[in-house]
C-alpha positions in Angstrom: 6.7 45.2 -99.6 6.7 47.2 -102.8 4.9 44.3 -104.5 2.1 44.6 -101.9 1.9 48.3 -102.4 1.5 47.9 -106.2 -1.2 45.3 -105.6 -3.1 47.5 -103.2 -2.7 50.4 -105.6 -4.0 48.4 -108.5 -6.8 47.1 -106.4 -7.7 50.6 -105.4 -7.7 51.8 -109.0 -9.8 48.8 -110.1 -12.3 49.4 -107.3 -12.5 53.1 -108.2 -13.1 52.1 -111.9 -15.8 49.7 -111.0 -17.5 52.2 -108.8 -17.5 54.8 -111.6 -18.9 52.2 -114.0 -21.7 51.4 -111.5 -22.5 55.1 -111.1 -22.7 55.4 -114.9 -24.9 52.4 -115.2 -27.2 53.7 -112.5 -27.4 57.1 -114.3 -28.2 55.3 -117.5 -30.9 53.2 -115.9 -32.4 56.4 -114.3 -32.5 58.1 -117.7 -34.0 55.0 -119.3 -36.8 54.9 -116.7 -37.5 58.7 -117.1 -37.5 58.3 -120.9 -39.9 55.3 -120.7 -42.2 57.5 -118.6 -42.1 60.4 -121.0 -42.7 58.0 -124.0 -45.8 56.6 -122.2 -47.1 60.1 -121.5 -46.6 61.1 -125.1 -48.3 58.0 -126.4 -51.3 58.7 -124.2 -51.4 62.3 -125.4 -51.1 61.1 -129.0 -54.0 58.7 -128.6 -56.2 61.4 -127.0 -55.4 63.8 -129.9 -56.1 61.1 -132.5 -59.5 60.4 -130.8 -60.3 64.2 -130.7 -59.3 64.6 -134.4 -61.6 61.7 -135.3 -64.5 63.2 -133.4 -63.9 66.6 -135.1 -63.8 65.0 -138.6 -67.1 63.3 -137.8 -68.6 66.6 -136.7 -67.4 68.4 -139.8 -69.0 65.7 -141.9 -72.3 66.2 -140.1 -72.1 69.9 -140.7 -71.2 69.4 -144.3 -74.2 67.1 -144.8 -76.5 69.6 -143.1 -75.3 72.4 -145.4 -75.9 70.2 -148.4 -79.4 69.4 -147.2 -80.2 73.1 -146.5 -78.7 74.0 -149.9 -80.9 71.5 -151.7 -84.0 72.6 -149.8 -83.4 76.2 -150.6 -82.8 75.4 -154.3 -86.1 73.5 -154.3 -87.9 76.5 -152.7 -86.3 78.8 -155.3 -87.7 76.6 -158.1 -91.1 76.7 -156.5 -91.0 80.6 -156.2 -89.9 81.1 -159.9 -92.9 81.8 -162.1 -93.0 79.9 -165.3 -92.4 82.0 -168.4 -95.5 83.4 -170.1 -97.0 81.2 -172.9 -95.8 83.4 -175.7 -92.1 82.6 -175.0 
């Protein structure tokens, strides 16, 4: 009878151990799914930010080109408004 009790006790311990392992695996799988979801969200946000940065760089380049054009036009107008020096110079 003692042998049967030891076997049942060992079986009970083994079943408890297996149950705890299953719970831990389930917890890890849960975390893994959650982390995959967060990674996907962050990846989408990163792609959106990269697109926005690209658009902003393009807009800055357009503004810089317009400033150059206005600067060159105003310098041409300044040259037109400057009187030539008198002939005795």
